C-alpha positions as CSV (number, residue, x, y, z in Angstrom):
1,M,0.0,0.0,0.0
2,R,1.1,3.6,-0.8
3,L,0.4,6.4,1.6
4,L,-0.2,9.7,-0.3
5,V,-0.2,12.7,2.0
6,G,-1.3,16.2,1.2
7,L,-0.2,18.9,3.6
8,G,-2.2,21.9,4.6
9,N,-4.2,23.6,7.3
10,P,-7.8,22.6,8.1
11,G,-10.8,24.8,7.8
12,P,-12.3,27.2,5.2
13,R,-10.1,30.0,6.4
14,Y,-7.0,28.3,4.9
15,A,-8.6,26.4,2.0
16,G,-7.3,28.7,-0.8
17,N,-3.9,29.4,0.7
18,R,-0.6,28.6,-1.1
19,H,0.3,26.5,1.9
20,N,-2.7,24.3,1.2
21,I,-1.6,23.1,-2.3
22,G,-1.0,19.7,-0.9
23,F,-4.7,19.4,0.2
24,M,-5.8,20.6,-3.3
25,I,-3.6,18.0,-5.0
26,V,-4.9,15.0,-3.0
27,D,-8.5,16.2,-3.4
28,A,-7.9,16.3,-7.2
29,I,-6.4,12.8,-7.1
30,A,-9.4,11.4,-5.2
31,R,-11.8,12.9,-7.7
32,R,-9.9,11.8,-10.7
33,H,-9.4,8.2,-9.6
34,G,-12.6,7.6,-7.6
35,V,-10.8,7.1,-4.3
36,G,-13.1,7.5,-1.3
37,P,-15.2,8.3,0.5
38,W,-13.3,10.5,2.9
39,R,-13.6,9.5,6.6
40,R,-12.1,10.9,9.7
41,R,-9.3,8.8,11.2
42,F,-5.7,9.1,12.4
43,Q,-6.1,12.8,13.3
44,G,-7.1,13.6,9.8
45,Y,-9.2,12.5,6.8
46,I,-8.4,9.4,4.9
47,A,-9.7,7.8,1.7
48,E,-8.8,4.3,0.4
49,G,-8.8,3.0,-3.2
50,Q,-6.6,2.0,-6.2
51,I,-4.6,4.1,-8.6
52,G,-3.0,2.4,-11.6
53,G,-3.4,-1.0,-10.0
54,E,-1.7,0.1,-6.8
55,R,-3.6,0.2,-3.5
56,V,-3.4,3.7,-2.0
57,L,-4.4,5.5,1.2
58,L,-4.9,9.3,0.8
59,L,-4.4,11.3,4.0
60,K,-5.1,15.0,4.8
61,P,-3.9,15.7,8.4
62,D,-6.3,17.7,10.5
63,T,-3.7,18.7,13.0
64,Y,-2.6,22.0,11.5
65,M,0.7,22.1,9.5
66,N,3.1,22.1,12.5
67,E,1.7,18.8,13.8
68,S,1.2,16.9,10.5
69,G,3.7,14.2,11.5
70,R,1.4,12.8,14.1
71,A,-1.3,11.9,11.6
72,V,1.2,10.5,9.1
73,A,2.9,8.4,11.8
74,A,-0.4,7.0,13.1
75,A,-1.6,6.0,9.6
76,A,1.8,4.5,8.6
77,Q,2.0,2.5,11.8
78,F,-1.5,1.1,11.6
79,Y,-1.1,0.0,8.0
80,K,2.5,-1.0,8.4
81,I,3.6,1.3,5.5
82,N,7.4,1.6,5.0
83,L,9.0,5.0,4.4
84,D,9.7,4.2,0.8
85,N,6.0,3.8,0.2
86,I,5.1,7.3,1.7
87,I,4.6,10.2,-0.7
88,V,4.0,13.7,0.6
89,F,2.7,16.6,-1.5
90,H,3.6,20.1,-0.3
91,D,4.2,23.6,-1.3
92,E,7.7,24.7,-2.1
93,I,8.7,28.4,-2.2
94,E,12.1,27.7,-3.8
95,L,10.4,26.5,-7.0
96,P,8.6,28.8,-9.5
97,P,4.8,28.4,-10.0
98,G,3.9,25.3,-11.9
99,K,7.3,23.5,-11.3
100,V,7.0,20.0,-9.7
101,R,10.0,18.2,-8.4
102,V,10.2,14.8,-6.6
103,K,13.0,14.1,-4.1
104,I,13.8,11.5,-1.5
105,G,15.0,12.6,2.0
106,G,16.8,15.8,2.7
107,G,16.1,18.6,5.1
108,A,12.8,20.4,5.8
109,A,14.1,23.7,4.3
110,G,11.9,25.7,6.8
111,H,8.7,23.8,6.0
112,N,7.0,23.1,9.3
113,G,4.9,20.3,8.0
114,I,7.9,18.4,6.6
115,R,9.8,19.1,9.8
116,S,7.0,17.5,11.8
117,I,6.9,14.4,9.6
118,D,10.7,14.1,9.8
119,E,10.6,14.2,13.6
120,C,7.9,11.5,13.8
121,I,9.0,9.0,11.1
122,G,12.4,10.1,9.7
123,N,13.1,11.8,6.4
124,N,13.6,8.9,3.9
125,Y,10.3,9.3,2.2
126,R,9.4,10.8,-1.2
127,R,8.3,14.5,-1.3
128,V,6.5,16.0,-4.3
129,R,7.4,19.6,-4.1
130,I,4.9,21.9,-5.7
131,G,6.3,25.3,-6.7
132,V,4.5,28.4,-5.3
133,D,7.4,30.8,-5.7
134,H,9.2,33.0,-3.2
135,P,8.1,36.5,-2.1
136,R,11.8,37.5,-2.4
137,V,11.7,39.0,1.1
138,R,12.4,36.6,3.9
139,E,10.3,38.5,6.4
140,L,7.2,38.0,4.2
141,V,7.4,34.3,3.7
142,E,5.0,33.3,6.4
143,Y,2.4,35.9,5.3
144,Y,2.9,35.0,1.7
145,V,2.2,31.2,2.0
146,L,-0.8,31.9,4.3
147,Q,-2.4,34.1,1.6
148,D,-4.8,32.7,-1.1
149,F,-3.5,32.3,-4.6
150,A,-3.9,35.5,-6.5
151,K,-6.6,35.6,-9.2
152,A,-4.0,35.5,-12.0
153,E,-2.5,32.3,-10.5
154,R,-5.7,30.3,-10.1
155,P,-5.9,29.0,-13.7
156,L,-2.4,27.6,-13.3
157,V,-3.2,26.0,-9.9
158,E,-6.4,24.4,-11.3
159,A,-4.5,23.0,-14.3
160,L,-1.6,21.8,-12.1
161,C,-4.0,19.9,-9.8
162,E,-5.7,18.3,-12.8
163,V,-2.4,17.3,-14.5
164,V,-0.9,15.9,-11.3
165,A,-4.1,13.9,-10.7
166,D,-4.0,12.5,-14.3
167,N,-0.5,11.2,-13.8
168,A,-0.8,10.1,-10.2
169,D,-0.5,6.4,-11.3
170,L,3.1,7.1,-12.2
171,I,4.1,8.5,-8.8
172,A,2.2,5.6,-7.2
173,K,4.3,3.1,-9.2
174,G,7.5,4.8,-8.3
175,Q,8.1,6.3,-11.8
176,D,9.2,9.7,-10.5
177,S,11.1,10.9,-13.6
178,S,8.3,10.0,-15.9
179,F,5.8,11.7,-13.6
180,Q,7.8,15.0,-13.5
181,N,8.3,15.0,-17.3
182,K,4.6,14.3,-18.0
183,V,3.4,17.0,-15.6
184,L,5.8,19.5,-17.2
185,L,4.8,18.6,-20.8
186,A,1.1,18.7,-20.0
187,L,1.3,22.2,-18.5
188,Q,3.3,23.3,-21.5
189,A,0.6,21.9,-23.8
190,K,-2.0,24.0,-21.8
191,G,0.1,27.1,-22.4
192,F,1.4,27.7,-18.9
193,L,5.1,27.0,-19.2
194,E,7.4,27.9,-22.0
195,L,10.4,25.6,-22.4
196,D,13.7,26.1,-24.2
197,K,15.4,23.5,-26.3
198,Q,16.8,21.8,-23.2
199,G,13.3,21.5,-21.7
200,R,13.9,24.2,-19.1
201,D,11.3,26.8,-18.0
202,T,12.2,30.1,-19.7
203,K,10.4,32.0,-16.9
204,A,12.3,30.2,-14.1
205,G,14.7,33.1,-13.4
206,K,14.2,35.7,-10.8
207,E,13.6,38.4,-13.5
208,R,10.7,36.6,-15.2
209,G,7.4,38.3,-15.7
210,D,4.2,37.0,-14.0
211,I,2.7,33.6,-14.8
212,T,0.8,35.0,-17.8
213,G,4.2,36.0,-19.4
214,R,3.5,39.7,-19.1
215,P,6.5,41.9,-18.0
216,R,6.1,43.4,-14.6
217,K,5.5,47.1,-14.0
218,R,8.3,48.9,-12.2
219,R,8.0,52.0,-10.1
220,R,10.9,54.4,-9.8
221,N,12.5,55.4,-6.5
222,L,10.9,52.7,-4.4
223,P,12.7,51.2,-1.4
224,R,14.4,48.0,-2.4
225,G,12.3,45.8,-0.1
226,I,9.0,47.4,-1.3
227,Q,10.0,46.9,-5.0
228,A,10.8,43.3,-4.5
229,W,7.5,42.9,-2.7
230,L,5.5,44.6,-5.5
231,D,7.5,42.7,-8.2
232,H,6.1,39.4,-7.1
233,P,3.3,38.0,-9.4
234,G,1.3,36.8,-6.4
235,W,0.4,40.2,-5.2
236,Q,-2.6,42.1,-6.6
237,S,-2.5,45.0,-9.0
238,T,-0.1,47.8,-7.8
239,D,-1.5,50.6,-10.0
240,E,-2.5,52.5,-6.9
241,L,1.0,52.5,-5.4
242,L,3.1,55.5,-6.2
243,P,6.5,56.7,-4.8
244,G,6.4,58.9,-1.7
245,R,2.8,58.0,-0.7
246,A,3.3,56.5,2.8
247,E,-0.4,56.0,3.4
248,L,-0.7,53.7,0.4
249,Y,2.1,51.6,1.6
250,E,0.5,51.4,5.0
251,S,-2.8,50.4,3.3
252,R,-1.1,47.5,1.6
253,Y,0.5,46.3,4.8
254,D,-2.9,46.5,6.6
255,R,-4.6,44.4,3.9
256,L,-2.0,41.7,4.2
257,G,-2.6,41.7,8.0
258,I,1.0,42.5,8.8
259,P,1.2,44.3,12.2
260,G,3.8,46.9,13.1
261,Y,4.5,47.9,9.5
262,E,6.1,51.1,10.7
263,N,8.8,49.1,12.4
264,S,9.4,46.8,9.5
265,P,12.8,46.9,7.7
266,L,10.7,46.9,4.5
267,F,9.1,50.2,5.3
268,D,11.3,53.2,4.4
269,R,10.5,56.1,6.6
270,R,11.7,58.4,3.9
271,T,8.4,57.8,2.2
272,R,6.8,59.9,4.9
273,S,8.0,63.1,3.1
274,E,4.5,64.2,2.2
């Protein structure tokens, strides 16, 4: 039996967050392959079925991200599932949107869900890392992953969930390279990723435009941290943001729910000139 785990936080408040892409993926897999019904067990929700001839158990921990390992350990122990048969889907800020990478073992890289699983069962399991991109500013990472996908990102997210679900039989059978390649090619066919002759994403660099391929708008004379923040394709339209308008910067911080913006290293007090 394979244990396929999607990581996320429970409840409608977090349902659309970038941090919940793992939940979205396993939900799509369940729908695509008729796995279910979902039932509550092992401090989470599970669904049993078959994918590509392989018996699988889908799991969505209901413990909040930081305690995900408890649910994974309980399910693995009950069904006697070895680490090499455990597959975890999770968000990865070090990958651009739409990129999917499979790895075995390694560190948690700051991901609290992965850290919890590592502490409970060890780290020698497969991780399917789903790219959600990085906000470019370390202080904003927590707020960024706990925000919903932007409107411009949602078509890619929906297509990604669909493509991963379509090819879930490959990951269940241990064909990791084929799984990665097919996901990449399917997204390219849908028009989301542009590849060069070596099959690399042409928008994978830090200076790429947003996920629609449009170049980003730049404002002159903005503090470096603010510019990096506004450059990120996950934020909403920045047409209302102009240099030297402190109250507009404050409004953006307020909408993101970031307390103490006036003490943030990202907030340049020189913008209070007006």
